[in-house]
Predicted model as a PDB file, atoms N, CA, C, CB and O in Angstrom, pLDDT in the B-factor column:
MODEL        1                                                                  
ATOM      1  N   MET A   1       5.658 -21.995  11.199  1.00 50.00           N  
ATOM      2  CA  MET A   1       6.548 -21.682  10.107  1.00 50.00           C  
ATOM      3  C   MET A   1       7.105 -22.990   9.588  1.00 50.00           C  
ATOM      4  CB  MET A   1       7.681 -20.711  10.547  1.00 50.00           C  
ATOM      5  O   MET A   1       7.497 -23.862  10.363  1.00 50.00           O  
ATOM      6  N   SER A   2       7.136 -23.120   8.279  1.00 52.00           N  
ATOM      7  CA  SER A   2       7.628 -24.367   7.706  1.00 52.00           C  
ATOM      8  C   SER A   2       9.125 -24.494   7.910  1.00 52.00           C  
ATOM      9  CB  SER A   2       7.288 -24.449   6.220  1.00 52.00           C  
ATOM     10  O   SER A   2       9.819 -23.497   8.112  1.00 52.00           O  
ATOM     11  N   SER A   3       9.618 -25.715   7.857  1.00 53.00           N  
ATOM     12  CA  SER A   3      11.032 -25.968   8.122  1.00 53.00           C  
ATOM     13  C   SER A   3      11.945 -25.396   7.048  1.00 53.00           C  
ATOM     14  CB  SER A   3      11.271 -27.447   8.246  1.00 53.00           C  
ATOM     15  O   SER A   3      13.135 -25.203   7.296  1.00 53.00           O  
ATOM     16  N   ASN A   4      11.417 -25.121   5.866  1.00 51.00           N  
ATOM     17  CA  ASN A   4      12.263 -24.604   4.797  1.00 51.00           C  
ATOM     18  C   ASN A   4      12.190 -23.087   4.664  1.00 51.00           C  
ATOM     19  CB  ASN A   4      11.878 -25.241   3.494  1.00 51.00           C  
ATOM     20  O   ASN A   4      12.604 -22.549   3.637  1.00 51.00           O  
ATOM     21  N   VAL A   5      11.676 -22.381   5.670  1.00 51.00           N  
ATOM     22  CA  VAL A   5      11.576 -20.926   5.605  1.00 51.00           C  
ATOM     23  C   VAL A   5      12.945 -20.281   5.460  1.00 51.00           C  
ATOM     24  CB  VAL A   5      10.877 -20.389   6.846  1.00 51.00           C  
ATOM     25  O   VAL A   5      13.054 -19.199   4.883  1.00 51.00           O  
ATOM     26  N   ARG A   6      13.961 -20.903   5.957  1.00 53.00           N  
ATOM     27  CA  ARG A   6      15.314 -20.343   5.866  1.00 53.00           C  
ATOM     28  C   ARG A   6      15.897 -20.417   4.455  1.00 53.00           C  
ATOM     29  CB  ARG A   6      16.233 -21.066   6.827  1.00 53.00           C  
ATOM     30  O   ARG A   6      16.924 -19.789   4.196  1.00 53.00           O  
ATOM     31  N   GLU A   7      15.296 -21.141   3.555  1.00 53.00           N  
ATOM     32  CA  GLU A   7      15.804 -21.221   2.188  1.00 53.00           C  
ATOM     33  C   GLU A   7      15.581 -19.897   1.487  1.00 53.00           C  
ATOM     34  CB  GLU A   7      15.125 -22.369   1.409  1.00 53.00           C  
ATOM     35  O   GLU A   7      14.494 -19.327   1.577  1.00 53.00           O  
ATOM     36  N   SER A   8      16.599 -19.390   0.783  1.00 51.00           N  
ATOM     37  CA  SER A   8      16.542 -18.049   0.210  1.00 51.00           C  
ATOM     38  C   SER A   8      15.518 -17.908  -0.913  1.00 51.00           C  
ATOM     39  CB  SER A   8      17.892 -17.668  -0.304  1.00 51.00           C  
ATOM     40  O   SER A   8      15.087 -16.791  -1.197  1.00 51.00           O  
ATOM     41  N   HIS A   9      15.118 -18.991  -1.556  1.00 62.00           N  
ATOM     42  CA  HIS A   9      14.152 -18.891  -2.647  1.00 62.00           C  
ATOM     43  C   HIS A   9      12.713 -19.018  -2.164  1.00 62.00           C  
ATOM     44  CB  HIS A   9      14.435 -19.952  -3.682  1.00 62.00           C  
ATOM     45  O   HIS A   9      11.778 -18.950  -2.962  1.00 62.00           O  
ATOM     46  N   CYS A  10      12.539 -19.199  -0.888  1.00 79.00           N  
ATOM     47  CA  CYS A  10      11.221 -19.406  -0.303  1.00 79.00           C  
ATOM     48  C   CYS A  10      10.463 -18.079  -0.190  1.00 79.00           C  
ATOM     49  CB  CYS A  10      11.348 -20.070   1.080  1.00 79.00           C  
ATOM     50  O   CYS A  10      11.029 -17.071   0.233  1.00 79.00           O  
ATOM     51  N   LEU A  11       9.186 -18.083  -0.569  1.00 88.00           N  
ATOM     52  CA  LEU A  11       8.339 -16.924  -0.358  1.00 88.00           C  
ATOM     53  C   LEU A  11       7.725 -17.019   1.027  1.00 88.00           C  
ATOM     54  CB  LEU A  11       7.242 -16.822  -1.448  1.00 88.00           C  
ATOM     55  O   LEU A  11       7.229 -18.077   1.414  1.00 88.00           O  
ATOM     56  N   LEU A  12       7.753 -15.939   1.768  1.00 92.00           N  
ATOM     57  CA  LEU A  12       7.251 -15.929   3.129  1.00 92.00           C  
ATOM     58  C   LEU A  12       5.814 -15.430   3.183  1.00 92.00           C  
ATOM     59  CB  LEU A  12       8.138 -15.070   4.011  1.00 92.00           C  
ATOM     60  O   LEU A  12       5.436 -14.509   2.460  1.00 92.00           O  
ATOM     61  N   THR A  13       5.033 -16.041   4.037  1.00 93.00           N  
ATOM     62  CA  THR A  13       3.669 -15.588   4.276  1.00 93.00           C  
ATOM     63  C   THR A  13       3.685 -14.544   5.401  1.00 93.00           C  
ATOM     64  CB  THR A  13       2.734 -16.790   4.637  1.00 93.00           C  
ATOM     65  O   THR A  13       4.700 -14.334   6.065  1.00 93.00           O  
ATOM     66  N   LEU A  14       2.544 -13.907   5.590  1.00 94.00           N  
ATOM     67  CA  LEU A  14       2.403 -12.956   6.692  1.00 94.00           C  
ATOM     68  C   LEU A  14       2.676 -13.660   8.026  1.00 94.00           C  
ATOM     69  CB  LEU A  14       0.985 -12.320   6.691  1.00 94.00           C  
ATOM     70  O   LEU A  14       3.319 -13.093   8.909  1.00 94.00           O  
ATOM     71  N   GLN A  15       2.192 -14.876   8.167  1.00 95.00           N  
ATOM     72  CA  GLN A  15       2.423 -15.642   9.397  1.00 95.00           C  
ATOM     73  C   GLN A  15       3.912 -15.919   9.605  1.00 95.00           C  
ATOM     74  CB  GLN A  15       1.644 -16.965   9.356  1.00 95.00           C  
ATOM     75  O   GLN A  15       4.412 -15.817  10.725  1.00 95.00           O  
ATOM     76  N   ASP A  16       4.621 -16.269   8.527  1.00 93.00           N  
ATOM     77  CA  ASP A  16       6.058 -16.520   8.625  1.00 93.00           C  
ATOM     78  C   ASP A  16       6.797 -15.273   9.093  1.00 93.00           C  
ATOM     79  CB  ASP A  16       6.614 -16.986   7.275  1.00 93.00           C  
ATOM     80  O   ASP A  16       7.656 -15.342   9.973  1.00 93.00           O  
ATOM     81  N   VAL A  17       6.455 -14.129   8.496  1.00 94.00           N  
ATOM     82  CA  VAL A  17       7.105 -12.868   8.864  1.00 94.00           C  
ATOM     83  C   VAL A  17       6.806 -12.536  10.325  1.00 94.00           C  
ATOM     84  CB  VAL A  17       6.635 -11.713   7.938  1.00 94.00           C  
ATOM     85  O   VAL A  17       7.704 -12.130  11.062  1.00 94.00           O  
ATOM     86  N   ALA A  18       5.568 -12.703  10.743  1.00 95.00           N  
ATOM     87  CA  ALA A  18       5.209 -12.430  12.133  1.00 95.00           C  
ATOM     88  C   ALA A  18       6.023 -13.312  13.083  1.00 95.00           C  
ATOM     89  CB  ALA A  18       3.698 -12.656  12.354  1.00 95.00           C  
ATOM     90  O   ALA A  18       6.473 -12.843  14.129  1.00 95.00           O  
ATOM     91  N   LEU A  19       6.211 -14.570  12.731  1.00 94.00           N  
ATOM     92  CA  LEU A  19       7.022 -15.462  13.569  1.00 94.00           C  
ATOM     93  C   LEU A  19       8.479 -15.009  13.615  1.00 94.00           C  
ATOM     94  CB  LEU A  19       6.940 -16.904  13.048  1.00 94.00           C  
ATOM     95  O   LEU A  19       9.102 -15.043  14.676  1.00 94.00           O  
ATOM     96  N   LEU A  20       9.025 -14.589  12.482  1.00 91.00           N  
ATOM     97  CA  LEU A  20      10.409 -14.108  12.454  1.00 91.00           C  
ATOM     98  C   LEU A  20      10.584 -12.856  13.308  1.00 91.00           C  
ATOM     99  CB  LEU A  20      10.839 -13.820  11.017  1.00 91.00           C  
ATOM    100  O   LEU A  20      11.628 -12.663  13.932  1.00 91.00           O  
ATOM    101  N   LEU A  21       9.553 -12.004  13.331  1.00 92.00           N  
ATOM    102  CA  LEU A  21       9.618 -10.760  14.104  1.00 92.00           C  
ATOM    103  C   LEU A  21       9.136 -10.933  15.545  1.00 92.00           C  
ATOM    104  CB  LEU A  21       8.793  -9.688  13.422  1.00 92.00           C  
ATOM    105  O   LEU A  21       9.247 -10.008  16.349  1.00 92.00           O  
ATOM    106  N   SER A  22       8.609 -12.097  15.872  1.00 94.00           N  
ATOM    107  CA  SER A  22       8.041 -12.361  17.200  1.00 94.00           C  
ATOM    108  C   SER A  22       6.936 -11.359  17.541  1.00 94.00           C  
ATOM    109  CB  SER A  22       9.144 -12.312  18.272  1.00 94.00           C  
ATOM    110  O   SER A  22       6.926 -10.758  18.616  1.00 94.00           O  
ATOM    111  N   CYS A  23       6.017 -11.198  16.604  1.00 96.00           N  
ATOM    112  CA  CYS A  23       4.891 -10.300  16.822  1.00 96.00           C  
ATOM    113  C   CYS A  23       3.656 -10.884  16.140  1.00 96.00           C  
ATOM    114  CB  CYS A  23       5.201  -8.870  16.284  1.00 96.00           C  
ATOM    115  O   CYS A  23       3.713 -11.963  15.550  1.00 96.00           O  
ATOM    116  N   SER A  24       2.560 -10.171  16.227  1.00 98.00           N  
ATOM    117  CA  SER A  24       1.333 -10.649  15.610  1.00 98.00           C  
ATOM    118  C   SER A  24       1.293 -10.269  14.129  1.00 98.00           C  
ATOM    119  CB  SER A  24       0.110 -10.081  16.342  1.00 98.00           C  
ATOM    120  O   SER A  24       1.948  -9.313  13.713  1.00 98.00           O  
ATOM    121  N   PRO A  25       0.533 -11.010  13.344  1.00 97.00           N  
ATOM    122  CA  PRO A  25       0.359 -10.634  11.943  1.00 97.00           C  
ATOM    123  C   PRO A  25      -0.218  -9.218  11.799  1.00 97.00           C  
ATOM    124  CB  PRO A  25      -0.552 -11.642  11.242  1.00 97.00           C  
ATOM    125  O   PRO A  25       0.143  -8.487  10.876  1.00 97.00           O  
ATOM    126  N   ARG A  26      -1.105  -8.842  12.709  1.00 98.00           N  
ATOM    127  CA  ARG A  26      -1.684  -7.500  12.657  1.00 98.00           C  
ATOM    128  C   ARG A  26      -0.614  -6.431  12.844  1.00 98.00           C  
ATOM    129  CB  ARG A  26      -2.771  -7.345  13.722  1.00 98.00           C  
ATOM    130  O   ARG A  26      -0.673  -5.383  12.202  1.00 98.00           O  
ATOM    131  N   HIS A  27       0.362  -6.681  13.713  1.00 97.00           N  
ATOM    132  CA  HIS A  27       1.446  -5.708  13.911  1.00 97.00           C  
ATOM    133  C   HIS A  27       2.269  -5.571  12.630  1.00 97.00           C  
ATOM    134  CB  HIS A  27       2.359  -6.133  15.097  1.00 97.00           C  
ATOM    135  O   HIS A  27       2.669  -4.466  12.264  1.00 97.00           O  
ATOM    136  N   VAL A  28       2.518  -6.676  11.958  1.00 96.00           N  
ATOM    137  CA  VAL A  28       3.240  -6.610  10.672  1.00 96.00           C  
ATOM    138  C   VAL A  28       2.443  -5.750   9.694  1.00 96.00           C  
ATOM    139  CB  VAL A  28       3.473  -8.047  10.077  1.00 96.00           C  
ATOM    140  O   VAL A  28       3.019  -4.924   8.986  1.00 96.00           O  
ATOM    141  N   GLU A  29       1.138  -5.935   9.650  1.00 95.00           N  
ATOM    142  CA  GLU A  29       0.292  -5.130   8.763  1.00 95.00           C  
ATOM    143  C   GLU A  29       0.387  -3.643   9.109  1.00 95.00           C  
ATOM    144  CB  GLU A  29      -1.171  -5.598   8.850  1.00 95.00           C  
ATOM    145  O   GLU A  29       0.419  -2.799   8.214  1.00 95.00           O  
ATOM    146  N   ARG A  30       0.431  -3.322  10.401  1.00 97.00           N  
ATOM    147  CA  ARG A  30       0.571  -1.916  10.808  1.00 97.00           C  
ATOM    148  C   ARG A  30       1.928  -1.360  10.392  1.00 97.00           C  
ATOM    149  CB  ARG A  30       0.390  -1.774  12.330  1.00 97.00           C  
ATOM    150  O   ARG A  30       2.021  -0.212   9.957  1.00 97.00           O  
ATOM    151  N   LEU A  31       2.976  -2.162  10.523  1.00 95.00           N  
ATOM    152  CA  LEU A  31       4.313  -1.717  10.091  1.00 95.00           C  
ATOM    153  C   LEU A  31       4.328  -1.428   8.589  1.00 95.00           C  
ATOM    154  CB  LEU A  31       5.380  -2.787  10.436  1.00 95.00           C  
ATOM    155  O   LEU A  31       4.929  -0.446   8.152  1.00 95.00           O  
ATOM    156  N   ILE A  32       3.676  -2.269   7.809  1.00 94.00           N  
ATOM    157  CA  ILE A  32       3.599  -2.072   6.358  1.00 94.00           C  
ATOM    158  C   ILE A  32       2.825  -0.798   6.050  1.00 94.00           C  
ATOM    159  CB  ILE A  32       2.933  -3.289   5.668  1.00 94.00           C  
ATOM    160  O   ILE A  32       3.266   0.021   5.243  1.00 94.00           O  
ATOM    161  N   SER A  33       1.670  -0.629   6.691  1.00 96.00           N  
ATOM    162  CA  SER A  33       0.825   0.538   6.445  1.00 96.00           C  
ATOM    163  C   SER A  33       1.529   1.842   6.777  1.00 96.00           C  
ATOM    164  CB  SER A  33      -0.449   0.434   7.247  1.00 96.00           C  
ATOM    165  O   SER A  33       1.314   2.855   6.111  1.00 96.00           O  
ATOM    166  N   SER A  34       2.366   1.822   7.799  1.00 96.00           N  
ATOM    167  CA  SER A  34       3.077   3.035   8.206  1.00 96.00           C  
ATOM    168  C   SER A  34       4.348   3.267   7.402  1.00 96.00           C  
ATOM    169  CB  SER A  34       3.416   2.962   9.676  1.00 96.00           C  
ATOM    170  O   SER A  34       5.020   4.282   7.584  1.00 96.00           O  
ATOM    171  N   GLY A  35       4.688   2.326   6.505  1.00 94.00           N  
ATOM    172  CA  GLY A  35       5.890   2.463   5.687  1.00 94.00           C  
ATOM    173  C   GLY A  35       7.163   2.076   6.406  1.00 94.00           C  
ATOM    174  O   GLY A  35       8.258   2.365   5.921  1.00 94.00           O  
ATOM    175  N   ARG A  36       7.043   1.429   7.550  1.00 93.00           N  
ATOM    176  CA  ARG A  36       8.217   1.064   8.331  1.00 93.00           C  
ATOM    177  C   ARG A  36       8.702  -0.353   8.061  1.00 93.00           C  
ATOM    178  CB  ARG A  36       7.918   1.217   9.788  1.00 93.00           C  
ATOM    179  O   ARG A  36       9.700  -0.781   8.642  1.00 93.00           O  
ATOM    180  N   PHE A  37       8.023  -1.083   7.197  1.00 93.00           N  
ATOM    181  CA  PHE A  37       8.418  -2.453   6.858  1.00 93.00           C  
ATOM    182  C   PHE A  37       8.266  -2.633   5.355  1.00 93.00           C  
ATOM    183  CB  PHE A  37       7.561  -3.509   7.642  1.00 93.00           C  
ATOM    184  O   PHE A  37       7.350  -2.072   4.754  1.00 93.00           O  
ATOM    185  N   PRO A  38       9.163  -3.419   4.735  1.00 90.00           N  
ATOM    186  CA  PRO A  38       9.082  -3.625   3.276  1.00 90.00           C  
ATOM    187  C   PRO A  38       7.731  -4.182   2.847  1.00 90.00           C  
ATOM    188  CB  PRO A  38      10.189  -4.570   2.816  1.00 90.00           C  
ATOM    189  O   PRO A  38       7.184  -5.084   3.482  1.00 90.00           O  
ATOM    190  N   LYS A  39       7.207  -3.637   1.771  1.00 89.00           N  
ATOM    191  CA  LYS A  39       5.937  -4.109   1.241  1.00 89.00           C  
ATOM    192  C   LYS A  39       6.109  -5.490   0.607  1.00 89.00           C  
ATOM    193  CB  LYS A  39       5.375  -3.110   0.213  1.00 89.00           C  
ATOM    194  O   LYS A  39       7.158  -5.796   0.041  1.00 89.00           O  
ATOM    195  N   PRO A  40       5.084  -6.306   0.709  1.00 92.00           N  
ATOM    196  CA  PRO A  40       5.143  -7.640   0.095  1.00 92.00           C  
ATOM    197  C   PRO A  40       4.858  -7.558  -1.397  1.00 92.00           C  
ATOM    198  CB  PRO A  40       4.143  -8.596   0.771  1.00 92.00           C  
ATOM    199  O   PRO A  40       4.409  -6.531  -1.907  1.00 92.00           O  
ATOM    200  N   ILE A  41       5.126  -8.654  -2.080  1.00 88.00           N  
ATOM    201  CA  ILE A  41       4.719  -8.769  -3.478  1.00 88.00           C  
ATOM    202  C   ILE A  41       3.370  -9.482  -3.494  1.00 88.00           C  
ATOM    203  CB  ILE A  41       5.797  -9.544  -4.342  1.00 88.00           C  
ATOM    204  O   ILE A  41       3.005 -10.152  -2.528  1.00 88.00           O  
ATOM    205  N   ARG A  42       2.646  -9.338  -4.568  1.00 90.00           N  
ATOM    206  CA  ARG A  42       1.359 -10.016  -4.708  1.00 90.00           C  
ATOM    207  C   ARG A  42       1.536 -11.267  -5.553  1.00 90.00           C  
ATOM    208  CB  ARG A  42       0.300  -9.076  -5.340  1.00 90.00           C  
ATOM    209  O   ARG A  42       2.157 -11.237  -6.615  1.00 90.00           O  
ATOM    210  N   VAL A  43       0.987 -12.348  -5.068  1.00 87.00           N  
ATOM    211  CA  VAL A  43       0.929 -13.599  -5.812  1.00 87.00           C  
ATOM    212  C   VAL A  43      -0.548 -13.972  -5.823  1.00 87.00           C  
ATOM    213  CB  VAL A  43       1.848 -14.748  -5.164  1.00 87.00           C  
ATOM    214  O   VAL A  43      -1.055 -14.591  -4.888  1.00 87.00           O  
ATOM    215  N   GLY A  44      -1.223 -13.587  -6.894  1.00 90.00           N  
ATOM    216  CA  GLY A  44      -2.678 -13.718  -6.915  1.00 90.00           C  
ATOM    217  C   GLY A  44      -3.254 -12.765  -5.888  1.00 90.00           C  
ATOM    218  O   GLY A  44      -2.945 -11.573  -5.913  1.00 90.00           O  
ATOM    219  N   ASN A  45      -4.078 -13.258  -4.993  1.00 90.00           N  
ATOM    220  CA  ASN A  45      -4.625 -12.441  -3.921  1.00 90.00           C  
ATOM    221  C   ASN A  45      -3.771 -12.472  -2.663  1.00 90.00           C  
ATOM    222  CB  ASN A  45      -6.016 -12.893  -3.595  1.00 90.00           C  
ATOM    223  O   ASN A  45      -4.048 -11.753  -1.703  1.00 90.00           O  
ATOM    224  N   ALA A  46      -2.741 -13.296  -2.662  1.00 89.00           N  
ATOM    225  CA  ALA A  46      -1.899 -13.460  -1.479  1.00 89.00           C  
ATOM    226  C   ALA A  46      -0.745 -12.465  -1.487  1.00 89.00           C  
ATOM    227  CB  ALA A  46      -1.360 -14.891  -1.402  1.00 89.00           C  
ATOM    228  O   ALA A  46      -0.268 -12.048  -2.543  1.00 89.00           O  
ATOM    229  N   ARG A  47      -0.308 -12.094  -0.285  1.00 88.00           N  
ATOM    230  CA  ARG A  47       0.883 -11.260  -0.114  1.00 88.00           C  
ATOM    231  C   ARG A  47       2.021 -12.158   0.329  1.00 88.00           C  
ATOM    232  CB  ARG A  47       0.639 -10.106   0.919  1.00 88.00           C  
ATOM    233  O   ARG A  47       1.848 -13.019   1.191  1.00 88.00           O  
ATOM    234  N   ARG A  48       3.187 -11.950  -0.268  1.00 91.00           N  
ATOM    235  CA  ARG A  48       4.367 -12.742   0.085  1.00 91.00           C  
ATOM    236  C   ARG A  48       5.599 -11.844   0.113  1.00 91.00           C  
ATOM    237  CB  ARG A  48       4.569 -13.911  -0.914  1.00 91.00           C  
ATOM    238  O   ARG A  48       5.686 -10.851  -0.609  1.00 91.00           O  
ATOM    239  N   TRP A  49       6.538 -12.220   0.960  1.00 87.00           N  
ATOM    240  CA  TRP A  49       7.826 -11.539   0.983  1.00 87.00           C  
ATOM    241  C   TRP A  49       8.808 -12.457   0.300  1.00 87.00           C  
ATOM    242  CB  TRP A  49       8.285 -11.182   2.445  1.00 87.00           C  
ATOM    243  O   TRP A  49       8.724 -13.679   0.427  1.00 87.00           O  
ATOM    244  N   ARG A  50       9.735 -11.872  -0.423  1.00 79.00           N  
ATOM    245  CA  ARG A  50      10.601 -12.655  -1.306  1.00 79.00           C  
ATOM    246  C   ARG A  50      11.583 -13.551  -0.585  1.00 79.00           C  
ATOM    247  CB  ARG A  50      11.351 -11.746  -2.192  1.00 79.00           C  
ATOM    248  O   ARG A  50      11.733 -14.717  -0.948  1.00 79.00           O  
ATOM    249  N   ARG A  51      12.259 -13.028   0.434  1.00 77.00           N  
ATOM    250  CA  ARG A  51      13.321 -13.837   1.026  1.00 77.00           C  
ATOM    251  C   ARG A  51      13.445 -13.595   2.519  1.00 77.00           C  
ATOM    252  CB  ARG A  51      14.645 -13.546   0.348  1.00 77.00           C  
ATOM    253  O   ARG A  51      13.171 -12.502   3.016  1.00 77.00           O  
ATOM    254  N   VAL A  52      13.858 -14.623   3.213  1.00 83.00           N  
ATOM    255  CA  VAL A  52      14.137 -14.498   4.640  1.00 83.00           C  
ATOM    256  C   VAL A  52      15.227 -13.461   4.854  1.00 83.00           C  
ATOM    257  CB  VAL A  52      14.552 -15.859   5.246  1.00 83.00           C  
ATOM    258  O   VAL A  52      15.166 -12.687   5.809  1.00 83.00           O  
ATOM    259  N   GLU A  53      16.223 -13.438   3.977  1.00 82.00           N  
ATOM    260  CA  GLU A  53      17.338 -12.505   4.133  1.00 82.00           C  
ATOM    261  C   GLU A  53      16.856 -11.058   4.129  1.00 82.00           C  
ATOM    262  CB  GLU A  53      18.365 -12.717   3.020  1.00 82.00           C  
ATOM    263  O   GLU A  53      17.413 -10.228   4.848  1.00 82.00           O  
ATOM    264  N   ASP A  54      15.832 -10.737   3.335  1.00 83.00           N  
ATOM    265  CA  ASP A  54      15.300  -9.375   3.303  1.00 83.00           C  
ATOM    266  C   ASP A  54      14.703  -8.993   4.651  1.00 83.00           C  
ATOM    267  CB  ASP A  54      14.244  -9.236   2.201  1.00 83.00           C  
ATOM    268  O   ASP A  54      14.914  -7.884   5.141  1.00 83.00           O  
ATOM    269  N   VAL A  55      13.966  -9.908   5.238  1.00 87.00           N  
ATOM    270  CA  VAL A  55      13.350  -9.645   6.541  1.00 87.00           C  
ATOM    271  C   VAL A  55      14.437  -9.568   7.611  1.00 87.00           C  
ATOM    272  CB  VAL A  55      12.308 -10.748   6.897  1.00 87.00           C  
ATOM    273  O   VAL A  55      14.394  -8.690   8.473  1.00 87.00           O  
ATOM    274  N   GLU A  56      15.394 -10.464   7.564  1.00 87.00           N  
ATOM    275  CA  GLU A  56      16.479 -10.435   8.548  1.00 87.00           C  
ATOM    276  C   GLU A  56      17.330  -9.181   8.405  1.00 87.00           C  
ATOM    277  CB  GLU A  56      17.356 -11.675   8.407  1.00 87.00           C  
ATOM    278  O   GLU A  56      17.811  -8.652   9.408  1.00 87.00           O  
ATOM    279  N   ALA A  57      17.527  -8.690   7.179  1.00 88.00           N  
ATOM    280  CA  ALA A  57      18.259  -7.437   6.967  1.00 88.00           C  
ATOM    281  C   ALA A  57      17.489  -6.270   7.580  1.00 88.00           C  
ATOM    282  CB  ALA A  57      18.500  -7.189   5.456  1.00 88.00           C  
ATOM    283  O   ALA A  57      18.086  -5.369   8.168  1.00 88.00           O  
ATOM    284  N   TRP A  58      16.174  -6.289   7.442  1.00 90.00           N  
ATOM    285  CA  TRP A  58      15.351  -5.240   8.038  1.00 90.00           C  
ATOM    286  C   TRP A  58      15.490  -5.274   9.559  1.00 90.00           C  
ATOM    287  CB  TRP A  58      13.867  -5.402   7.622  1.00 90.00           C  
ATOM    288  O   TRP A  58      15.614  -4.226  10.193  1.00 90.00           O  
ATOM    289  N   ILE A  59      15.469  -6.466  10.145  1.00 90.00           N  
ATOM    290  CA  ILE A  59      15.625  -6.606  11.595  1.00 90.00           C  
ATOM    291  C   ILE A  59      16.980  -6.047  12.029  1.00 90.00           C  
ATOM    292  CB  ILE A  59      15.489  -8.093  12.023  1.00 90.00           C  
ATOM    293  O   ILE A  59      17.057  -5.292  12.999  1.00 90.00           O  
ATOM    294  N   ALA A  60      18.036  -6.408  11.324  1.00 92.00           N  
ATOM    295  CA  ALA A  60      19.381  -5.933  11.661  1.00 92.00           C  
ATOM    296  C   ALA A  60      19.456  -4.416  11.583  1.00 92.00           C  
ATOM    297  CB  ALA A  60      20.424  -6.558  10.726  1.00 92.00           C  
ATOM    298  O   ALA A  60      20.091  -3.782  12.427  1.00 92.00           O  
ATOM    299  N   LYS A  61      18.820  -3.832  10.587  1.00 92.00           N  
ATOM    300  CA  LYS A  61      18.815  -2.379  10.447  1.00 92.00           C  
ATOM    301  C   LYS A  61      18.096  -1.723  11.622  1.00 92.00           C  
ATOM    302  CB  LYS A  61      18.153  -1.971   9.124  1.00 92.00           C  
ATOM    303  O   LYS A  61      18.534  -0.683  12.114  1.00 92.00           O  
ATOM    304  N   GLN A  62      16.997  -2.323  12.075  1.00 92.00           N  
ATOM    305  CA  GLN A  62      16.258  -1.779  13.216  1.00 92.00           C  
ATOM    306  C   GLN A  62      17.120  -1.825  14.478  1.00 92.00           C  
ATOM    307  CB  GLN A  62      14.942  -2.562  13.436  1.00 92.00           C  
ATOM    308  O   GLN A  62      17.133  -0.875  15.260  1.00 92.00           O  
ATOM    309  N   VAL A  63      17.830  -2.915  14.669  1.00 93.00           N  
ATOM    310  CA  VAL A  63      18.701  -3.057  15.839  1.00 93.00           C  
ATOM    311  C   VAL A  63      19.821  -2.017  15.772  1.00 93.00           C  
ATOM    312  CB  VAL A  63      19.293  -4.497  15.920  1.00 93.00           C  
ATOM    313  O   VAL A  63      20.141  -1.384  16.777  1.00 93.00           O  
ATOM    314  N   GLU A  64      20.409  -1.843  14.606  1.00 93.00           N  
ATOM    315  CA  GLU A  64      21.493  -0.871  14.432  1.00 93.00           C  
ATOM    316  C   GLU A  64      21.004   0.545  14.704  1.00 93.00           C  
ATOM    317  CB  GLU A  64      22.076  -0.963  13.015  1.00 93.00           C  
ATOM    318  O   GLU A  64      21.685   1.316  15.380  1.00 93.00           O  
ATOM    319  N   GLU A  65      19.835   0.893  14.186  1.00 91.00           N  
ATOM    320  CA  GLU A  65      19.292   2.229  14.398  1.00 91.00           C  
ATOM    321  C   GLU A  65      18.941   2.479  15.860  1.00 91.00           C  
ATOM    322  CB  GLU A  65      18.066   2.433  13.533  1.00 91.00           C  
ATOM    323  O   GLU A  65      18.953   3.619  16.325  1.00 91.00           O  
ATOM    324  N   ALA A  66      18.631   1.418  16.571  1.00 90.00           N  
ATOM    325  CA  ALA A  66      18.283   1.553  17.990  1.00 90.00           C  
ATOM    326  C   ALA A  66      19.545   1.625  18.864  1.00 90.00           C  
ATOM    327  CB  ALA A  66      17.395   0.369  18.438  1.00 90.00           C  
ATOM    328  O   ALA A  66      19.462   1.785  20.081  1.00 90.00           O  
ATOM    329  N   GLY A  67      20.708   1.505  18.222  1.00 84.00           N  
ATOM    330  CA  GLY A  67      21.951   1.592  18.961  1.00 84.00           C  
ATOM    331  C   GLY A  67      22.393   0.301  19.598  1.00 84.00           C  
ATOM    332  O   GLY A  67      23.200   0.296  20.528  1.00 84.00           O  
ATOM    333  N   GLY A  68      21.855  -0.810  19.089  1.00 66.00           N  
ATOM    334  CA  GLY A  68      22.189  -2.097  19.700  1.00 66.00           C  
ATOM    335  C   GLY A  68      23.082  -2.868  18.870  1.00 66.00           C  
ATOM    336  O   GLY A  68      23.462  -3.979  19.239  1.00 66.00           O  
TER     337      GLY A  68                                                      
ENDMDL                                                                          
END                                                                             
């Protein structure tokens, strides 16, 4: 993950998201397919997530729903 991933204007790659979630890129793809993770935007043929804050908000919501 690049050092500037924490910047709010940075677009995240699948690899970046997997690192933030501590899982494999394939698991992120399964979460997307099942509707349990926010869909990425398309930039040409690439998939990107808009902001680190969006992914971190999703993580916080998962923790809250799990009762933690």
